[in-house]
N, C-alpha and C positions, 0 to 999 in steps of 0.2 A: 503494499500499499504506499510505504514513503514512496517508491520509485516513481509512483504514478503523482502522488503531493509533490512530487519535484519536479517531473516532467509538465505540470501544470503552472506551478508560481517562478517556472525557469521564462513563460512567456516566450521560450525560445523552439520548445517542440513543433515536431512535424507530423505529419498523418504518419508517415512512415515511422518516425518514433513511436507514436501511439501505438499505432498494430503489432511493434515488435517487443511491447512490454510484456510482461507476465501478469495473467491476470490471477488475483488473489483465490484461493481456495473459500474463505469465508470475510463478512465484514462484519464491522458493529453497527448493530441498527438499533431504533426505539419498535419494542416490541408488545403488543397482548399475548397473552396467554389465553389459551382454552380452557385449562383448568379453573384460570380465574372467574370466569362470566357471574358466577352464583355470587361474589364475595360481597356485593352491594345492596345482596336482596332484601326487600322491606323498609330500605332506606328512603327520602326525600331527594329528589335530583339532586336539591342543591347543597346535601350535606355528602352526596359521595366526590370521592378525592382522586382524581389522576396520578396523584404521585405515589399510589400504592399499587397500581394498576398499570405503570408504563412501568415497561423494563428496560434496559439497555443489556442485548444477548449479542455473542457472533452467532452468525448465522451464515449457511452455505449459500456461494453465490450460485441464483436458480440458473437454469435451463435456457439458452438463447435460443428462441425459435425464428420461424418466417416471418419478415414482417416488424422484428422487434428492434430495441437496441438495449447494450447494457451501456448505463452513464456513468461515472464517477461524480458523485454528488458533493458539491462545494456548501452549499448552503440550501436550508430548507425553509419552512414557518407554518406557524400553526394555524389553522383553521378551525371553525366553528363544530367542522365533522372529525377534527381531531377530539375535542371534548365527546361529541356525541360516543365516538366508540371507547373511548377511555372508561365511560361510564354505563356502556353496554347499553346504552339506549338509542333507538325506540326497542332495538332489538340486539342482541351480541351480531358484530360483524361478520364471525365464523359461520352462521346462518348465509350468508353473501358468498361466502369463500365455498362452503359446501357445497349450491346451488352450480356456482363457475363449475368446480368440479366436477360436477356430474355430465358438464357437457361437452367435454374432448378430452384426447388424450393431454395436450396442452393445459384445459382447463385445470386439470387435476394437479398440475405443481402449486396451484395457488392453493389448494386444502391441505393446510398443514395445521400443528398443536400450537402454533403462532403466526401471528399477523404482524407483517411489518407494514405501519401504518405511514401516513404522509400524503397529501397531495398535492403540493409543491416541490420544485427544484429549479436550482441553476447549476453549471457543470459541466463535463464536458464528455463526449461518448469517448467510448471505448472499445466498444465492438458493436455491429451491425447484422444482423440475420440476414437468410437467404431471400431477396428480392427488395431489399432496402436499397435505394439509386440516390436518393436526394442526399443524404446523410452521411459523413464518413468518420471515422477514428481520428479525432481531435477537433471534432465542430464542437463552437461555445455554444450552448444552446439553454433554454428553459423549457418545461414542459408544460402543456395543460394538463388537465386532470379526466378526459374524455377519454374513454375506453370503448371502440364499438366494434362489431364484427363483420356489421353491412353484409349478409348475405340475406336479408331478406328486403323486400324492396321499401317495404316503410321507410327506411332509413335513408334513402336516397334522398329526396327532399330535402329534409332537415335531420343530418344526424343524430340530433336528441332523439327523435322519434324510433330509433333502431330497436326492436325489440329485446338487443340484448346491449343495449346501453348502459354503462356502470362508471363508477366513480373511482377512478384508480387511485389507489390506497386504501380508500375507504367501502366499494365493494368488490378489489382487487387485491393482492397480495402486493409484496415487494414496493411500496410506498418507498416515499422522497423521505422522510426522515430518516436516513442512513448515508454510509459511506459507499454503497452502490444502490443503484436502483435499474427496475425491467421495465420498459415502456415501448410502446406502439410506435413506430415513427412517424405516424402520423400523429403524434401527440408533443412531436417535437417544434421550435420555434426559434429562430436565432435570438440570443440574448444581449439587450439593451448594451452596447458597448462603451455608453458613460455610466455605468453602474458598479456597484461592486457586486460581488457574490451575493453577499444575504440582501441587498439592494433590490438585484432582481429578483431572487427567489419572491420579493414579499408578494409582488402584484397578482401573477398567476390567477387562482381560482377566483378571490372575489371580483377581480380587473373586468375577467371574462364574462362573470356570474354580472355584475353589473352593468355591462356595456348591452350583452343582451337582455338582461330585465328592461333598461333604459330609454337605453336607443334605440337597438335592433329592431327592425318590423316584425320580428321575432316575439316581443315584447310590447313594451307602450308606446315605442315608434318616435320618441318626445322630440319636438320640433322649437326653433326659435321665439321666445315670449313666453314659453310653459311656465306655469308655477310648480313648481315638483316639491312635495315636501317628503322629504326625507327622515325617518326614524333612524335615530342609532348614529348619527352622521359624522361621528370620527371614528366610529367604531371601522371594524375591514371593510363591511362592504360597504357602508354609510359614506366611508373618506373618500372611496370613489364615486361613487353616484354624485354627491358634491361635487366634482371635480369634472366629472361628465355633464351636469346642471351648467353650470360657469362655461366650457368650453363650447357648448354648445347654445349658448344664447339664451339657458333660460332661468329662472329666478329659484335655486334651489331655498326653500322654508327647513330648516336643518333643527331638529330635535335632538337634543343632548339630556342627561342627568347631571351634569356638576358644569359651575362657570370654567372648571378648564378645560374641561370640553368642547364648551363655546367659544371658548376664548383661540382653541384651535380653529374651528370652521372658521372665523371670522379671518384667522395667517390663511386661509387658503380662498379668504373673497367673499366669502359670505356674507350678507349683512343682515339676511333673515335670522334670528336665532331663540330656540324657544329651550328654555332651561325647564324640562321640565316637574323635576323637584324642587326648583326653588321657587317657582309658579304655581308648585301644590295639583299638579293633575292628577286625578284617580280617578280613572274611566268605570276601577268595578267598587261598588258599594259593599260586597262579600265577597263570598268565590263563587256565587251562583247567581247574581244582579248586577247588572250594567247601571250606570249611573249616568243618564242621559242630559241628565243637566250640564256634566261635564262635556258631553261634545258639542255640547250647543257654547258653553262658556270654551272650549277649543276652540273650535271655527270662527267666534268672535276673536281670538287673539291672532289668529292667522289672516283674517279680515282686517286686524291691525296694521299687520305687516307687510299685506301687500296693496295698502290703498284700496280695502273694499273687495277686492276679488278673493272665489275660492280657489281651490287647486287643482288643477289639469289634470296631474297626474297623482297619487299616492306610493311612493316603492316602499313598499311594506315586506316585512322579515321578522320583526317580535312575534305575529299572530295571535293567539289569544287574547293576551294582552290589550291589543291597540287597534282590533279590526274593525270590531264596532264603532270605535271612532275613525277610520279609517273610511270605512264606506259614509259613514255621515259626513264628512266634510269635505267632501269629493267635487267638485262642481257638478252642475247637470250636463251630461254627457259624456263623463271623465274617466276617467281609468284605475282601478286599483291593480298592481302589479305586484303578484308576490311569490315571493320564494322562502323556503326554510320557513320555521316557528318557533321561535328558539324560547317562546314562554310558554308554550302550549299549541298543541297540533287541533284540538277543538274548537274550530272559530265559532263565534257567535255574530250575528249581527241582524238590527232590522232590515228586512226585503223592503219593506216599503221605502225605505230611501236608495235602494237599487233600482228596482223595478221601474217605479212609476217617474224617477227622472233619469232613466235611460244611463245608467254608469254599467261600466263595465269591468269584472274579475278576470285579469290574467294569470292564469300559472306560470312563471319561470322556473328551470332547471339547468343551472349552469350554461354551455354555449355548446355551439357548433366548432369545427374549426375555421372555418371562416373569420367567423366572428371573435375566439379568440387570439386568431392572426392579426385580426384587425384591432384588435386591445391593445395585443402587444407591439403593432408598429406603431401606436399612439404614446407608447412608453419610451418606445425607443427614439420618437422624434422630440422626446423632450416635452410633449402638450401635456401627456398625463404622468406623475411624479409619483415613487413609490412612499406609502405612508408609516414605513417603518419606524418603530419607536422604541424598542428593546432588540438586546440580540442575549439568548444564549445560546449556553454548549451542546453537545445531541445528549451531553449523562443530565442535563437538566432538562429534559424535553417536559417531564412529568409537572415540573415547576413551571414552567412556561404554559400547561396547558390548563394546569391549576388557576393561573393567574387569567388566561381567559376566560375558563368557568366561572369565576367569581368577578368578572367585568374590570379587573385592576389595568385593564388595560387602553390604550390608544392604539388608533389603526392598525395595522400588523405587528406581529412579535416573530424575528427571524429565530432558526438555529442555524449555527455551522456546527457544518458533519466534518467535512475533510479540509475545508479552508482553517488554515492553523491561528487567523487571528482576522480582524475585521479589516473591509479596508482593501481588500486584493480583489482583484479581477479587472480594474477599470482600464479600458485599451484606448479610451478618446476623454483624453484628459481637458482638454480645448471644450469640448461640447459639455464636458462635467462642471466646468467651472463658470459657466453661462448660467447653472439651475441648479447649483450647491444649494445656494438658499432654500429653494421649495423640496429637495432632495432632502435636505435636512430638518422640514420645518417639524415632523412633530417626533423628532429628536428632544426638541426643547421643551418639551411637555411632558414627561415620561413621570407616572403614577409608581411610588414607590411599594414594593408587594410585601404582604403581612400573611 
């Protein structure tokens, strides 16, 4: 492994040099164990601790199949699916691996007693399997997390509709929180040259998800002049949605939970910010009853910030806690576009405010290859910036997931895998200098872990 790291950090190794490197037999990885899946039974979700379930193991390098690539992972990051995986919700991820294993002989590689998790990476291609022509050993890459088979016609208009669509590192094995990862070659994209390894690994899943959800015609199809309500606007998803709204000529109305997070949104360029905690918005009277007076108060606050206008689009991802309010405050004919449900999957809303006002609810899940490529292209051009706030070591992956679970983070948190330190991997210093303040925007407002 040291030879691989030396080749990458030298910046001088050629494709031939990488091809001549001996692959290690094993590598270090953040894993879950099948034997632990019952460890949190009977506990509330908030009380489950990823530090107890995420292990650092030495695991064998997987067999390389057709259309696949082995990547030396320099850095990765933690997403909310890392949290779900680590607390075994909504189901243990081993159920996904078992299902994948039944599909084919190559799928059986994924059905193991351990699960290497992680759905982001930046790194260098080490080997490619038969049928891979676009990528070669030595290419510096990032990976999106859509894994598809495309043997059914359903996926050929939009690959997200492939019946065998999976999220790599969540519904497949050999993910990015490791020193080596196994990906399909059509997950690979060029690493933005002005970013370090950890910065380049941060956008991946959330940037692509926000792009499809907000910008793509498969999502809300945002246009200039739209008012966009963004829940959790300083978080992993919301921080990219805020940037897309600003870059696309829309007006983001950013909802956050602290003054520190409100300041982050203002540093991104947002002017309309609601600190829901400071303003006391509570949309549920109790576990079973929503408070429609709070919906109305929230809608009034939005109009104060927009000059009397309602929102055209709601960027939804908290789910149960906020969905009733989201439907209510959307303008007549507007759109609520939803992915994830971090506060609960069972959504409740008053349908009168949907059907009588001709509103639409659109479900959105990650992004197809083209959407991911476009989202990454905007990062590479310096139009969208990483929202990295803190970096952990691979040994600290459990702590990183714990901090995300407890909402002790802003933007994204990164994990160094093979990279020996932060700040490595920058190839275009001139471009970096132009955007350095934006790149470091979230580093100035870290939240201390507890």
